[in-house]
MARBA-554351 format. One line per field, with one value per residue: z, x, y of N, C-alpha, C in turn; residue number from 0. Coordinates in Angstrom, 1 decimal. Layout:
# residues N
nzz	[Z ...];
nxx	[X ...];
nyy	[Y ...];
cazz	[Z ...];
caxx	[X ...];
cayy	[Y ...];
czz	[Z ...];
cxx	[X ...];
cyy	[Y ...];
pos	[NUM ...];
# end
This chain:
# residues 303
nzz	[0.0 -0.9 0.7 1.8 1.4 2.8 2.3 4.2 6.7 8.1 11.1 14.3 16.9 18.7 20.4 20.1 20.6 22.4 22.3 24.8 26.0 29.2 31.4 33.8 36.9 38.9 42.3 43.7 46.6 48.8 51.4 53.4 56.2 56.3 55.9 57.6 56.1 56.6 57.8 56.1 53.1 50.6 50.6 48.5 45.8 46.0 43.6 42.5 44.6 44.4 41.9 42.4 44.3 43.1 39.9 39.1 40.9 40.0 37.3 37.2 37.9 36.6 35.8 34.7 33.0 33.2 32.1 29.5 29.5 31.4 30.8 28.2 26.2 25.0 25.9 29.0 31.4 33.4 34.6 36.8 38.2 39.8 39.5 36.9 35.6 36.3 34.9 32.3 32.1 32.5 30.1 28.7 29.9 30.2 32.1 32.5 31.8 32.8 32.1 29.5 28.7 27.0 28.2 29.2 27.0 25.9 27.9 27.5 24.8 23.8 22.7 23.3 22.9 25.0 26.6 29.2 30.3 28.8 27.4 26.0 27.9 30.3 32.4 33.0 32.1 33.6 36.1 35.5 34.8 37.2 38.8 37.3 37.6 40.3 40.4 38.8 40.4 42.6 41.4 40.7 43.2 44.2 44.0 44.4 42.5 39.1 36.1 34.4 31.8 28.5 27.3 24.6 21.9 19.1 16.6 16.8 14.9 12.6 12.7 10.1 9.7 11.3 10.0 7.4 7.1 6.0 6.7 8.8 7.1 4.5 3.8 3.3 4.3 5.9 5.9 8.2 8.6 10.3 10.4 11.6 11.9 13.4 15.9 19.4 22.2 19.6 17.7 16.3 14.3 13.4 12.0 9.3 9.1 9.1 10.8 10.5 10.7 10.3 9.7 10.5 10.8 13.4 14.2 14.5 16.5 17.3 16.7 14.9 15.2 13.6 12.7 13.3 12.0 11.4 9.1 7.3 9.0 9.9 11.4 13.6 16.0 19.3 20.5 23.0 24.3 23.0 22.7 22.2 21.8 21.9 21.2 21.2 18.7 19.5 22.1 24.3 24.5 24.3 24.5 25.6 26.8 25.8 28.2 28.2 25.9 24.4 25.2 24.5 23.2 25.0 26.2 24.1 22.6 20.4 17.6 15.5 12.2 9.9 7.1 3.8 2.7 0.1 -2.7 -4.5 -1.4 -1.2 -1.9 -0.6 2.2 3.9 3.1 5.4 8.4 10.9 14.1 16.1 16.0 16.9 16.9 18.0 19.6 19.9 21.5 19.9 20.2 18.8 15.8 13.9 11.7 13.4 15.8 15.2 15.9 17.1 16.8 18.7 19.0 21.4 22.8 25.0 25.1 23.0 21.6];
nxx	[0.8 0.6 2.2 0.2 -0.7 -2.3 -3.8 -2.6 -4.7 -5.6 -3.9 -5.0 -4.2 -1.2 -0.9 -2.9 -6.5 -7.4 -9.3 -10.0 -10.9 -12.1 -11.6 -13.5 -13.0 -14.4 -14.8 -15.9 -17.5 -17.8 -19.6 -17.8 -15.9 -14.6 -11.1 -8.8 -6.3 -2.8 0.1 1.7 1.2 3.7 5.8 5.5 7.7 10.5 10.6 8.0 6.6 7.7 6.8 4.0 3.5 4.5 4.8 2.5 0.5 0.3 -0.5 -2.8 -5.4 -8.6 -8.6 -6.2 -3.7 -5.2 -7.7 -7.7 -5.9 -6.5 -8.3 -9.3 -7.4 -4.4 -0.9 -1.9 -1.1 -2.3 -4.1 -6.7 -5.8 -3.0 -0.7 -1.0 -0.8 1.8 3.3 2.6 3.7 6.5 8.0 8.2 9.9 13.1 15.3 18.0 18.5 16.4 15.4 15.3 12.9 9.9 7.6 7.9 8.1 5.5 3.9 3.6 3.0 0.5 -0.9 -3.4 -5.2 -6.2 -5.4 -5.0 -4.2 -2.2 -0.9 1.4 1.9 1.2 2.7 3.2 5.3 7.6 6.8 6.4 9.0 10.4 9.1 9.8 12.6 12.9 11.6 13.2 15.5 14.7 14.2 16.8 17.9 17.8 15.4 14.6 15.0 15.9 13.9 14.2 16.5 15.7 16.5 17.2 17.2 15.9 17.1 15.7 12.9 11.4 7.8 5.5 3.5 0.5 -1.8 -1.3 -1.3 -2.6 -6.0 -8.1 -10.3 -9.3 -8.1 -5.5 -2.0 0.7 4.2 6.7 10.1 12.8 16.2 18.0 20.7 21.3 20.6 20.8 22.0 24.1 23.0 24.3 23.2 21.1 22.2 21.8 19.2 15.7 13.2 9.8 6.9 3.4 1.2 -1.5 -3.7 -5.9 -7.6 -7.6 -5.8 -4.6 -2.4 -2.3 -0.6 0.5 1.1 4.0 7.1 10.1 12.5 15.2 17.0 19.9 20.0 18.0 16.2 15.2 12.6 11.4 8.9 7.9 8.2 6.7 7.7 6.9 7.3 7.4 9.5 11.4 12.0 14.3 15.7 14.2 11.4 8.0 6.0 2.7 0.5 -2.2 -3.3 -1.1 0.7 0.3 1.9 3.9 4.1 4.7 5.9 8.1 9.6 12.1 12.4 14.9 15.5 15.5 15.9 14.2 15.7 15.5 13.9 10.4 7.5 5.4 4.0 6.4 6.9 6.6 6.0 4.0 5.2 3.4 -0.1 -1.9 -3.1 -2.0 -3.0 -1.8 -1.4 -1.0 1.3 1.7 0.5 1.2 3.6 5.4 6.2 6.7 6.2 8.3 9.3 10.5 11.6 11.6 13.1 12.7 14.1 16.4 17.7];
nyy	[-1.2 2.2 4.9 7.7 11.0 13.8 17.1 19.9 21.1 24.3 25.0 25.3 25.1 24.5 22.3 19.7 18.9 16.1 13.3 11.1 8.0 6.9 4.3 2.9 1.4 -1.1 -2.1 -5.0 -5.9 -8.6 -10.4 -10.4 -9.3 -6.0 -5.3 -3.5 -1.4 -2.0 -0.3 2.5 4.4 4.6 7.4 10.2 11.0 13.4 14.8 14.6 15.8 18.4 19.1 19.0 21.0 23.3 23.9 22.4 23.4 26.0 25.5 23.9 25.0 26.0 28.6 28.8 26.9 24.7 25.2 24.1 22.0 20.1 18.2 18.3 18.8 17.5 18.0 16.4 17.9 19.2 17.6 16.4 14.2 13.9 12.3 11.3 13.8 14.5 12.5 13.2 15.7 15.5 14.7 17.1 18.8 20.1 18.8 19.1 21.6 23.6 26.1 26.1 24.9 23.8 24.6 27.2 28.8 28.4 29.4 32.0 32.6 33.0 30.9 29.8 31.7 33.2 35.9 36.6 34.2 33.0 35.0 37.4 39.3 38.2 37.4 34.8 33.3 33.9 32.9 30.2 29.4 29.8 27.8 25.5 25.4 24.9 22.4 20.8 20.9 19.4 16.9 16.2 15.9 13.4 11.5 8.9 5.8 6.4 6.3 3.3 2.8 2.0 -1.2 -1.7 0.6 2.2 4.6 7.9 9.0 11.3 11.9 12.1 15.1 15.0 15.8 15.1 12.4 9.2 8.2 6.0 5.6 5.7 3.4 2.9 3.0 4.8 4.3 3.6 3.2 1.9 1.8 -0.8 -0.9 1.2 0.6 0.8 -0.9 -2.4 -5.2 -8.0 -9.7 -8.2 -6.2 -5.4 -5.2 -4.1 -2.3 -2.1 -0.1 0.3 3.1 5.3 8.1 8.2 10.2 13.8 13.9 11.5 8.9 5.8 2.8 -0.1 -3.6 -4.3 -5.1 -7.0 -7.2 -8.9 -10.1 -12.0 -14.2 -16.2 -14.4 -13.9 -12.0 -9.8 -7.6 -4.6 -1.2 1.9 5.2 8.5 12.0 15.7 17.1 18.9 18.2 16.7 13.4 10.0 10.1 9.5 6.8 6.1 5.4 4.9 3.6 2.9 1.1 -1.5 -3.4 -4.0 -6.6 -8.2 -11.2 -12.8 -14.6 -13.6 -14.2 -15.6 -13.6 -12.1 -8.9 -7.2 -5.5 -2.6 -1.4 -2.0 0.2 -0.7 -2.6 -4.8 -8.2 -9.9 -11.7 -10.1 -8.9 -8.6 -8.7 -6.9 -3.5 -0.3 2.8 6.0 9.0 12.2 14.8 17.2 18.8 20.5 22.1 23.2 22.0 19.2 15.7 13.1 9.6 6.9 3.5 0.9 -2.1 -4.9 -7.3 -8.8 -11.4];
cazz	[0.0 -1.0 1.7 1.3 2.0 2.7 2.4 5.5 7.1 9.0 12.5 15.2 18.2 18.5 21.1 19.7 21.5 22.3 22.9 25.3 26.8 30.5 31.8 35.2 37.5 40.1 43.2 44.2 47.9 49.3 52.7 54.4 56.9 55.7 56.6 57.6 55.6 57.6 57.3 55.5 51.7 50.3 50.4 47.2 45.6 46.0 42.3 42.4 45.5 43.9 40.8 42.9 45.0 42.2 38.6 39.1 41.6 39.1 36.0 37.2 38.0 35.4 35.4 34.2 31.9 33.4 31.2 28.4 29.6 32.5 30.3 26.8 25.2 25.4 27.0 30.1 32.5 34.5 34.9 38.2 38.7 39.8 39.0 35.5 35.2 36.4 33.8 31.1 32.0 32.5 28.8 28.1 30.7 30.0 33.5 32.6 31.6 32.9 31.5 28.0 28.5 26.2 29.0 29.4 25.7 25.7 29.0 27.1 23.4 23.5 21.8 23.6 22.6 26.2 26.9 30.7 30.7 28.1 26.6 26.2 29.1 31.4 33.5 33.3 31.7 34.8 37.1 35.1 34.9 38.6 39.2 36.7 38.2 41.6 40.2 38.3 41.5 43.4 40.6 40.8 44.5 44.6 44.3 44.2 41.4 37.9 35.2 33.8 30.4 27.6 27.0 23.2 21.4 17.7 16.5 16.7 13.5 12.6 12.2 9.3 10.3 11.4 9.0 6.1 7.2 5.7 7.8 8.8 6.0 3.2 3.4 3.0 5.5 5.7 6.4 8.9 8.6 11.1 10.1 12.9 12.1 14.3 17.2 20.5 21.7 18.4 17.6 15.1 13.3 12.9 11.5 8.0 9.2 9.1 11.6 9.8 11.3 9.5 10.5 10.0 11.8 13.9 14.2 14.4 17.7 17.7 15.7 15.1 14.7 13.4 11.9 13.5 11.3 11.3 8.0 7.0 10.1 9.4 12.3 14.4 17.2 20.2 20.9 24.0 24.6 22.0 23.3 21.3 22.5 21.1 21.9 20.3 18.1 20.2 23.5 24.4 24.9 23.4 24.6 26.7 26.3 26.1 29.1 28.0 24.9 23.6 25.8 24.2 22.7 26.0 26.5 22.9 22.5 19.0 17.0 14.3 11.4 8.9 5.8 2.9 2.3 -1.3 -3.0 -3.4 -0.6 -1.9 -1.3 0.1 3.4 3.7 3.1 6.6 9.4 12.0 15.5 16.9 15.1 17.4 16.6 19.2 19.4 20.6 21.4 19.3 20.9 17.9 14.5 13.0 11.3 14.3 16.8 14.8 16.8 16.7 17.4 19.0 19.4 22.3 23.0 26.3 24.9 21.6 21.8];
caxx	[0.0 1.4 1.9 -0.8 -0.6 -3.4 -3.4 -2.6 -5.7 -5.1 -3.7 -5.4 -3.6 0.0 -1.2 -4.3 -7.4 -7.4 -10.4 -9.5 -11.9 -11.6 -12.1 -13.8 -12.8 -15.3 -14.4 -17.1 -17.2 -18.7 -20.1 -16.8 -15.6 -13.5 -9.8 -8.1 -5.0 -1.8 1.2 1.5 1.6 5.0 5.8 5.7 9.1 10.7 10.3 6.5 6.1 8.0 5.8 2.6 3.5 5.0 4.2 1.1 -0.3 0.1 -1.1 -4.0 -6.7 -9.3 -8.2 -4.8 -3.6 -6.3 -8.8 -7.7 -5.0 -6.9 -9.0 -9.7 -6.3 -3.1 -0.6 -2.7 -0.2 -3.1 -5.1 -7.0 -5.0 -1.7 0.3 -1.1 -0.3 3.3 3.8 2.4 4.6 7.9 8.7 8.2 10.8 14.6 15.7 19.4 18.5 14.9 15.1 15.1 11.8 8.8 6.5 8.2 7.7 4.1 3.2 3.4 2.9 -0.9 -1.4 -4.7 -6.0 -6.7 -4.3 -4.7 -3.7 -0.9 -0.5 2.8 2.1 0.5 3.7 3.3 6.6 8.5 6.3 6.7 10.5 10.8 8.6 10.5 13.9 12.7 11.2 14.4 16.4 14.2 14.5 18.3 18.4 17.7 14.0 14.4 15.7 15.4 13.3 15.2 16.7 15.3 17.7 17.5 16.5 16.2 17.2 14.4 12.5 10.2 6.5 4.9 2.5 -0.7 -2.8 -0.9 -1.3 -3.9 -6.9 -8.7 -11.2 -8.7 -7.7 -4.0 -1.2 2.0 5.2 7.9 11.1 14.0 17.4 18.5 22.1 21.4 20.1 21.7 23.3 24.0 22.7 25.0 22.3 20.2 22.9 21.3 17.7 14.8 11.9 8.7 5.6 2.4 0.8 -2.6 -4.3 -7.2 -8.3 -6.6 -5.0 -4.1 -1.8 -2.5 0.5 0.2 2.0 5.4 7.8 11.5 13.0 16.6 17.8 20.7 19.8 16.7 16.4 14.1 12.3 10.4 8.6 8.1 7.7 6.7 7.9 6.6 7.6 7.7 10.8 12.4 12.3 15.4 15.4 13.4 10.0 7.3 5.1 1.3 0.0 -3.6 -3.4 0.1 1.7 -0.2 3.0 4.9 4.2 4.9 7.0 8.1 10.8 12.3 13.0 15.9 14.8 16.3 15.2 14.2 16.4 15.3 12.7 9.2 6.7 4.3 4.6 7.2 6.2 7.2 4.9 4.2 5.6 2.1 -1.2 -2.7 -2.8 -2.0 -3.3 -0.9 -1.8 -0.1 1.6 1.6 0.1 1.7 5.0 6.3 6.8 6.4 6.6 9.3 9.0 11.6 11.0 12.5 12.8 13.2 15.0 16.8 18.8];
cayy	[0.0 3.4 6.0 8.6 12.4 14.7 18.5 20.4 22.1 25.3 24.4 26.4 25.0 23.7 21.1 19.4 18.3 14.7 12.6 9.8 7.3 6.5 3.0 2.9 0.0 -1.2 -3.2 -5.6 -6.4 -9.6 -10.2 -10.5 -8.0 -5.2 -5.4 -2.2 -1.5 -1.8 0.4 3.8 4.4 5.1 8.8 10.7 11.4 14.8 15.3 14.7 16.8 19.7 19.4 19.3 22.3 24.4 24.0 21.9 24.3 27.1 25.2 23.0 25.6 26.3 29.9 28.8 25.9 23.7 25.5 23.2 20.8 19.2 17.0 18.4 19.0 17.0 17.1 16.6 18.1 19.8 16.6 16.3 13.1 14.6 11.4 11.4 15.1 14.5 11.7 14.0 16.9 15.3 14.7 18.4 19.6 19.9 18.9 19.5 23.1 23.8 27.4 25.8 24.0 24.3 25.2 28.6 29.5 28.3 30.1 33.4 32.8 33.2 29.9 29.4 32.9 33.9 36.7 36.6 32.9 32.6 36.1 37.9 40.2 37.6 37.1 33.4 32.8 34.0 32.0 28.8 29.2 29.6 26.5 24.4 25.3 24.2 21.0 20.2 20.7 18.2 15.6 15.9 15.7 12.0 11.2 7.5 5.3 6.9 5.4 2.5 3.0 0.9 -2.0 -1.5 1.7 2.6 6.0 8.6 9.3 12.2 11.4 13.1 15.9 14.2 16.2 14.6 11.0 8.6 7.9 4.7 5.5 5.7 2.0 2.9 3.3 5.3 3.4 4.1 2.2 2.2 1.0 -1.4 -0.7 2.3 0.2 0.9 -1.4 -3.1 -6.6 -8.3 -10.4 -7.2 -5.1 -4.9 -5.4 -3.0 -2.4 -1.4 0.1 1.0 4.3 6.1 9.0 7.9 11.5 14.9 13.9 10.2 8.0 4.3 2.1 -1.5 -4.5 -4.2 -6.2 -6.9 -8.0 -8.8 -10.7 -13.0 -15.3 -16.2 -13.6 -13.9 -10.7 -9.6 -6.3 -3.6 0.0 3.1 6.4 9.7 13.3 16.7 17.0 19.8 17.7 15.8 12.0 9.2 10.4 8.8 5.8 6.3 4.4 4.7 2.5 2.8 0.1 -2.9 -4.3 -4.3 -8.0 -9.0 -12.1 -13.3 -15.0 -12.9 -15.3 -15.2 -13.2 -11.2 -7.7 -6.8 -4.3 -1.7 -1.7 -1.6 1.2 -1.4 -3.3 -5.9 -9.5 -10.6 -11.8 -9.1 -9.4 -8.5 -8.4 -5.8 -2.1 0.6 4.2 6.8 10.4 13.1 16.0 18.3 18.5 21.6 22.0 23.9 21.1 17.9 14.7 12.0 8.3 6.0 2.2 0.2 -3.5 -5.4 -8.4 -9.2 -12.4];
czz	[0.0 0.1 1.1 2.0 1.8 2.8 3.8 5.8 8.0 10.4 13.5 16.5 18.0 19.3 20.9 20.8 21.3 23.0 23.5 26.2 28.1 30.8 33.3 35.8 38.8 41.0 43.8 45.6 48.3 50.7 53.8 55.1 56.2 56.5 56.5 57.0 56.7 56.9 56.6 54.0 51.6 50.1 49.0 47.0 45.7 44.7 42.1 43.4 45.0 42.7 41.4 43.5 44.2 40.9 38.5 39.8 40.8 37.9 36.1 37.3 36.7 34.9 34.8 33.1 32.0 32.6 30.1 28.8 30.8 31.9 28.8 25.8 25.7 25.1 28.2 31.4 33.7 34.9 36.4 38.9 38.7 39.3 37.5 34.9 35.2 35.3 32.5 30.9 31.9 31.1 28.2 28.9 30.4 31.4 33.6 32.5 31.6 32.2 30.0 27.7 27.7 27.0 29.2 28.2 25.6 26.8 28.5 25.6 22.9 22.6 22.0 23.3 23.8 26.8 28.4 31.1 30.1 27.2 26.9 27.5 30.4 32.6 33.8 33.0 32.9 35.9 36.8 35.2 36.3 39.1 38.6 37.2 39.5 41.4 39.7 39.5 42.4 42.7 40.7 42.2 45.0 45.0 44.1 42.9 40.1 37.1 34.5 32.3 29.6 27.2 25.5 22.6 19.9 17.7 16.4 15.2 13.5 12.1 11.3 10.0 10.2 10.4 7.6 6.0 6.6 6.9 7.8 7.6 4.7 2.8 3.1 4.3 5.0 6.4 7.1 9.0 9.3 10.7 11.4 13.0 13.1 15.7 18.3 21.7 20.4 18.6 16.3 14.0 12.7 12.2 10.1 8.0 9.3 10.0 10.8 10.7 10.3 10.3 9.7 11.1 12.1 13.8 14.2 15.6 18.1 16.4 16.0 14.4 14.6 12.7 12.1 12.9 11.4 10.1 7.8 8.1 9.5 10.3 13.1 15.7 18.0 20.7 22.0 24.2 23.5 22.6 22.3 22.1 21.6 21.9 20.8 19.9 18.9 21.7 23.4 24.8 24.0 23.4 25.7 26.0 26.7 26.9 29.0 27.1 24.2 24.2 25.5 23.8 23.8 26.3 25.2 23.0 21.1 18.6 15.7 13.4 10.5 7.7 5.1 2.5 0.8 -1.5 -4.4 -2.6 -1.3 -1.2 -0.6 1.3 3.1 3.9 4.2 7.7 10.5 13.3 16.4 15.9 15.6 17.1 17.9 18.8 20.4 20.4 20.8 20.2 20.1 16.6 13.5 12.6 12.3 15.3 16.4 15.7 16.2 17.4 17.6 19.4 20.3 22.4 24.3 26.1 23.4 21.7 20.8];
cxx	[0.9 1.1 1.1 -0.6 -1.8 -3.0 -3.5 -3.8 -5.0 -5.0 -4.0 -4.7 -2.3 -0.1 -2.6 -5.2 -7.4 -8.6 -9.9 -10.6 -11.3 -12.3 -12.3 -13.6 -13.6 -14.9 -15.7 -16.8 -18.2 -19.2 -19.1 -16.5 -14.5 -12.3 -9.2 -6.7 -4.0 -0.6 0.8 1.9 3.0 4.9 6.1 7.2 9.3 10.4 8.8 6.0 6.5 7.1 4.5 2.5 3.9 4.3 2.8 0.1 -0.7 -0.8 -2.5 -5.3 -7.3 -9.1 -6.8 -4.8 -4.7 -7.5 -8.9 -7.0 -5.3 -7.6 -9.2 -8.6 -5.0 -2.0 -1.4 -1.9 -1.0 -4.2 -5.4 -6.2 -3.5 -0.6 0.2 -0.5 1.2 3.9 3.7 3.4 6.0 8.6 8.9 9.1 12.3 15.2 17.2 19.5 17.0 14.5 14.9 13.9 10.7 7.8 6.7 7.7 6.1 3.3 2.9 3.3 1.5 -1.5 -2.9 -5.7 -6.6 -5.5 -3.9 -4.1 -2.3 -0.5 0.9 3.0 1.4 1.4 3.9 4.6 7.6 8.1 6.7 8.2 10.9 10.3 9.4 12.0 13.9 12.4 12.5 15.4 16.0 14.4 15.9 18.7 18.3 16.2 13.7 15.1 15.1 14.7 14.3 15.3 16.3 16.5 18.2 16.6 16.9 16.6 15.8 14.2 11.3 9.0 6.0 3.8 1.2 -1.8 -2.5 -1.0 -2.7 -4.7 -7.4 -9.7 -10.6 -8.3 -6.2 -3.3 0.1 3.0 6.3 8.9 12.4 15.1 18.0 20.0 22.4 21.0 21.2 21.2 23.0 23.7 23.2 24.1 21.3 20.9 22.5 19.8 17.0 13.6 10.9 7.5 4.6 1.6 -0.4 -2.9 -5.7 -8.1 -7.2 -5.6 -4.4 -3.5 -2.2 -1.4 0.1 1.2 3.5 6.1 9.3 12.0 14.5 17.5 18.6 20.7 18.5 17.0 15.1 13.8 11.2 10.2 8.9 7.4 7.8 6.7 7.7 6.8 7.6 9.2 11.9 12.7 13.4 14.9 14.5 11.9 9.3 6.3 3.6 0.7 -1.4 -3.8 -2.1 1.1 1.2 0.9 4.1 5.1 4.4 6.1 7.0 9.5 11.0 13.0 14.1 15.1 15.8 15.4 15.3 15.0 16.0 14.0 11.5 8.5 5.5 4.9 5.4 6.4 6.8 6.0 5.1 4.5 4.4 1.0 -2.1 -2.2 -2.8 -2.3 -2.4 -1.3 -0.7 0.1 1.3 1.1 0.5 3.1 6.0 7.0 6.5 6.9 7.6 8.9 10.3 11.0 12.1 12.1 13.4 14.3 15.2 18.0 18.6];
cyy	[1.2 4.3 7.1 9.9 13.2 16.1 18.9 21.4 23.1 24.7 25.5 26.3 24.1 22.4 20.7 18.8 16.8 14.1 11.3 9.2 6.9 5.2 3.0 1.5 0.0 -2.4 -3.7 -6.3 -7.5 -9.3 -10.4 -9.2 -7.3 -5.3 -4.0 -2.4 -1.3 -1.0 1.7 3.7 5.0 6.6 9.1 11.1 12.9 15.5 15.6 15.8 18.2 20.1 19.8 20.7 23.5 24.5 23.6 22.9 25.6 26.7 24.6 23.8 25.9 27.7 30.0 27.7 24.9 24.0 24.5 21.9 19.9 18.0 17.1 18.3 18.4 18.1 17.5 16.8 18.8 18.9 16.6 15.2 13.6 13.6 11.3 12.7 15.1 13.7 12.5 15.2 16.6 15.3 16.1 19.4 19.2 20.0 19.3 21.0 23.5 25.2 27.3 25.0 24.7 25.0 26.7 29.4 29.5 29.1 31.5 33.7 32.9 32.2 29.5 30.6 33.6 34.6 36.7 35.3 32.7 33.7 36.6 38.7 39.5 37.3 35.7 32.8 32.8 33.0 30.5 28.5 29.0 28.2 25.3 24.3 24.6 22.7 20.2 19.9 19.5 16.9 15.2 15.6 14.3 11.7 9.8 7.1 6.0 5.9 4.6 2.8 1.8 0.1 -1.8 -0.4 1.9 4.1 6.7 9.0 10.3 11.5 12.5 13.9 15.1 14.5 15.6 13.1 10.4 8.3 6.5 4.5 5.3 4.3 1.9 3.2 4.0 4.3 4.1 3.0 2.7 1.3 0.5 -1.4 0.4 1.9 0.3 0.1 -2.2 -4.6 -7.1 -8.8 -9.4 -6.0 -4.5 -5.0 -4.0 -3.3 -1.5 -1.3 0.7 2.0 4.9 7.1 8.5 9.1 12.6 14.9 12.6 9.5 6.6 3.6 0.6 -2.3 -4.3 -5.4 -5.9 -7.8 -7.8 -9.3 -11.8 -14.3 -15.1 -15.4 -13.6 -12.5 -10.7 -8.1 -5.3 -2.3 1.1 4.4 7.6 11.0 14.4 16.7 17.8 19.3 16.7 14.4 11.3 9.5 9.6 7.8 6.1 5.2 4.1 3.5 2.1 1.8 -1.4 -3.9 -4.6 -5.7 -8.8 -9.9 -12.8 -13.8 -14.2 -13.9 -14.7 -14.8 -12.3 -10.1 -7.5 -5.6 -3.8 -2.0 -1.2 -0.4 0.6 -2.2 -4.5 -7.2 -10.4 -10.6 -10.8 -9.7 -9.4 -8.1 -7.3 -4.4 -1.3 2.0 5.0 8.3 11.3 14.3 17.2 17.9 19.5 21.3 22.6 22.9 19.6 16.8 13.8 10.7 7.6 4.6 1.5 -1.3 -4.0 -6.4 -8.7 -10.2 -13.6];
pos	[0 1 2 3 4 5 6 7 8 9 10 11 12 13 14 15 16 17 18 19 20 21 22 23 24 25 26 27 28 29 30 31 32 33 34 35 36 37 38 39 40 41 42 43 44 45 46 47 48 49 50 51 52 53 54 55 56 57 58 59 60 61 62 63 64 65 66 67 68 69 70 71 72 73 74 75 76 77 78 79 80 81 82 83 84 85 86 87 88 89 90 91 92 93 94 95 96 97 98 99 100 101 102 103 104 105 106 107 108 109 110 111 112 113 114 115 116 117 118 119 120 121 122 123 124 125 126 127 128 129 130 131 132 133 134 135 136 137 138 139 140 141 142 143 144 145 146 147 148 149 150 151 152 153 154 155 156 157 158 159 160 161 162 163 164 165 166 167 168 169 170 171 172 173 174 175 176 177 178 179 180 181 182 183 184 185 186 187 188 189 190 191 192 193 194 195 196 197 198 199 200 201 202 203 204 205 206 207 208 209 210 211 212 213 214 215 216 217 218 219 220 221 222 223 224 225 226 227 228 229 230 231 232 233 234 235 236 237 238 239 240 241 242 243 244 245 246 247 248 249 250 251 252 253 254 255 256 257 258 259 260 261 262 263 264 265 266 267 268 269 270 271 272 273 274 275 276 277 278 279 280 281 282 283 284 285 286 287 288 289 290 291 292 293 294 295 296 297 298 299 300 301 302];
# end
C-alpha cells in the first residue's frame, strides 16, 4: 500500500485536543468483613512533591492551563490526577536546563487565545520558569531510582504531520522504517535489518501504529517487549510511552526469522509476518510543522 498524504488544514492549536476514553474500574465487595490496611503508603518522591506544590499548583486551576490541559487537550499536565499530570509533564521539561523548557515558551505565546492565561504580558513565563527550576532541583536531589533506560533503542524518526497521514477511512497506510544498524546497543544479526511500522491518523490527535515487522535478520532472534515512545521533536530524549493504549505491545514475544530484504525496498509493506497483530493508538503532541513529533522504538530483549 502506497503511503498517502493529505493536504494540511489550518492548524489552530499547537497542542491538539485529544479525545480519550476512560475505563472505570469497580471493586465488588462480598459479605466478608472489611480489613483495615496496615502500614502507610510510600511517600511521594521529592520530584513529584516539587511538581505538585510548584508548577502543578500554578497550572492546574481552570483559570490557568487547566482551562484546556486538565482533560480536553493534550498534553494533560493539568489533569486532576496529579500522578497522570506528572507523567504527562515530564517529557516536556529539560531537567538539565529547565530554563530551556517548552513550558516557558508556551506560557506566554498566546497559543490558547486567552491573553490573561498565556498572553505575552501575562507574566506566566517567569512563574513557570521559577517552578521548573525548583522542580528540576528536586528531581536531581535524589528522588528514588530513575526510570530504567530501555535495553535496546532505535534512532528517533520524525513522524509526518498528522494532517498529512492517511486515515482509517482511506484504506491505506504510511510506512515508517527504522534502520536497525542504528540500534543501541547493536545486535549483530540485525545489522542490516529494518523495523517497519504501518501508520494512520485515527483523528486529528491520535496516531494508530500496526503490523510491527523486522526484515533482513541473518539469524533467528528472540524478541520480548516492544515500546513506542513519542515526543515533540524539540524535546530531548526518546519520549514517553502512552500508558492509556500505547503500551499494548509491552508484552509482545516473538521470534524474528531469517529473511532477505528486497532491493530496493518496496513502497508497500514488507512480506514478513508481523511481530504482533494488534494495533495501538498513541496520542499526538503536535500536528503543526512547528513542533512535529518524533518516534523511537524500544525492545526489552533481543537475543
